[in-house]
C-alpha positions, -999 to +999 in steps of 0.1 A: +364+014+254+344+045+255+356+079+243+359+109+266+332+132+253+341+165+269+373+182+280+384+169+314+377+190+346+391+163+368+427+163+354+445+150+385+422+119+384+429+110+347+438+073+348+474+063+340+484+028+330+521+023+335+537-003+312+572-015+316+591-048+314+581-056+350+544-055+342+513-032+342+503-009+370+471+012+373+475+048+387+465+084+382+483+111+363+489+130+396+512+102+405+534+105+373+564+118+393+564+085+413+571+066+381+601+088+369+634+093+385+661+120+388+680+123+356+650+115+334+641+140+307+605+148+297+601+163+262+568+181+255+553+194+222+546+231+228+526+236+196+493+254+202+462+242+184+449+262+155+412+267+146+418+245+115+383+237+105+367+262+080+332+261+065+333+272+029+316+270-005+328+263-040+322+285-070+288+269-075+277+277-040+279+241-027+289+237+009+321+219+020+345+220+049+382+227+047+405+212+073+440+226+072+469+202+075+502+222+073+516+253+056+538+250+025+548+287+025+532+319+037+495+319+028+499+284+011+485+254+029+479+218+024+442+210+033+416+183+029+380+188+019+350+172+036+314+172+024+285+193+037+279+190+075+300+194+106+315+174+134+282+160+146+283+135+117+312+109+117+338+118+090+333+084+072+296+091+069+299+127+056+287+131+019+315+134-006+326+170-010+317+188-042+346+188-067+370+217-066+394+219-095+428+236-099+424+273-104+390+274-087+383+293-056+366+283-023+349+310-004+351+311+034+338+347+036+334+374+009+369+388+018+385+355+028+390+330+000+415+303-012+424+292-047+432+256-054+467+252-068+467+214-072+453+182-059+475+154-045+480+122-063+469+103-032+433+118-034+416+147-051+403+157-017+439+165-006+450+197-021+472+228-019+455+261-014+467+297-018+448+321+004+440+356-007+452+371+026+486+370+042+504+380+074+483+394+102+452+396+080+453+358+073+457+349+110+430+374+120+405+358+097+416+323+104+409+329+141+376+347+132+361+320+110+379+288+120+369+263+146+389+235+163+388+202+144+366+178+164+348+145+159+313+130+164+321+114+198+323+148+214+292+161+233+294+198+224+313+224+204+349+227+215+362+261+224+397+269+212+410+274+247+399+238+256+423+222+230+455+239+243+480+223+267+492+245+296+526+249+279+513+256+244+531+283+225+533+287+187+502+279+167+515+249+147+491+220+154+458+214+136+447+189+163+457+191+199+490+173+209+467+156+233+490+134+254+498+164+275+461+174+282+461+162+318+495+177+328+492+207+352+517+229+369+516+210+401+527+178+384+554+196+364+567+213+395+569+180+414+588+165+385+613+194+386+618+191+423+624+154+418+653+161+394+633+154+362+640+180+335+612+192+312+621+206+278+601+216+247+601+211+210+575+221+184+558+196+161+529+204+138+505+176+149+482+168+120+448+153+114+438+119+129+410+112+104+395+126+072+369+101+062+388+094+029+401+059+032+431+066+009+442+095+030+435+079+064+456+048+055+485+072+048+482+090+081+502+105+097+513+127+067+546+144+067+547+171+095+570+200+103+591+201+134+616+223+152+639+212+180+657+239+200+694+233+203+690+234+241+665+205+240+688+184+218+717+191+242+695+180+271+686+148+253+723+141+247+731+148+284+704+126+297+714+097+275+751+101+285+742+101+322+719+071+320+686+090+322+656+081+302+641+103+274+603+103+277+582+118+250+548+134+258+530+121+227+539+104+195+544+138+178+574+143+201+587+108+192+584+116+154+604+148+159+632+134+181+636+103+160+640+126+130+667+147+145+693+132+123+676+151+095+684+184+113+669+204+141+641+217+119+623+204+088+596+180+078+594+145+089+578+116+069+587+091+097+561+064+104+564+045+136+554+009+139+566-027+142+602-032+135+612+004+140+643+007+161+642+037+184+674+058+185+666+084+213+632+079+229+630+054+258+594+061+270+561+076+259+532+092+276+503+086+253+465+085+250+445+053+248+432+042+215+412+013+200+432-015+183+417-006+149+432+029+150+465+039+134+478+053+167+477+017+182+500+006+154+526+033+165+529+016+199+544-014+182+576+007+180+577+004+219+559-028+228+559-064+214+525-077+203+521-100+234+524-070+257+501-048+236+474-075+239+478-073+277+477-035+276+445-035+256+428-060+280+439-039+310+425-008+294+392-026+287+390-040+322+398-007+338+372+012+318+398+037+305+384+065+283+399+070+248+407+098+224+421+133+230+406+140+264+408+104+276+430+084+300+467+078+295+494+052+293+530+057+303+550+032+282+586+023+287+599+006+255+609-030+254+640-040+235+628-073+223 
């Protein structure tokens, strides 16, 4: 399958493969309301996407890139380093970043710097940084110097507005919660008129690749989430009345399936084969190659025999992959 190389201007025409125990059906995202029913609950991730990519230099003046992952406390963030270059070069082909040791500073701008507190045991490229600015000054400079995280299959520089969903709110995500990229107000209003309820939660969607094999094999890392009490009440009501809970993206699945930890916190949950879903019945998700970690997450919804059929249908239908690509609406199998 080929990646979508630019943000979509034809959102109603984004392809939709519907997968349920009755089989596979090709459609368009504009027809999403036809595949849901009154009493169903749609849960979206309203996290806005941060400009989480920062060009920087170490104390010796060597170039590197910082990609933020998640905050640990005010002005303290987990981040990963990449070598010199930018998104035009695939992450796995980027040169190794220059070493940055605990106590050293990386410089983004003369007045905007970060000190390395420690490196993670998983990789010395995964580290905790303390920025020299806090509060409004930190955010002002992050938005001044940061850019959206993007990858080499893209055709041009992404603008920050192009990696936001229409319902985006708090700036929590370092990559776009992309399953909702094709949803527009017309579709959401049709769903509401049909008796489908739409509710939000916030999940800090993380990086999808770093170029460091040790880190990439551990993705997704633990990510923060917050579920409004009203959203949790809507989930309970839908389940009690026989409605289906449908997550817009795997970040929503991770949050909802971690609700037993509390309505806010950090989830280390990894979805995959053998995972027994507690709350989520369906998933709207992007399309991905079988070699990618996202494909493995779908094994929490579909048995291998069905996944093979899905992959073949996506290939035959020339579906586009990645964050601006086409979509699948998956209703989980119980076997």
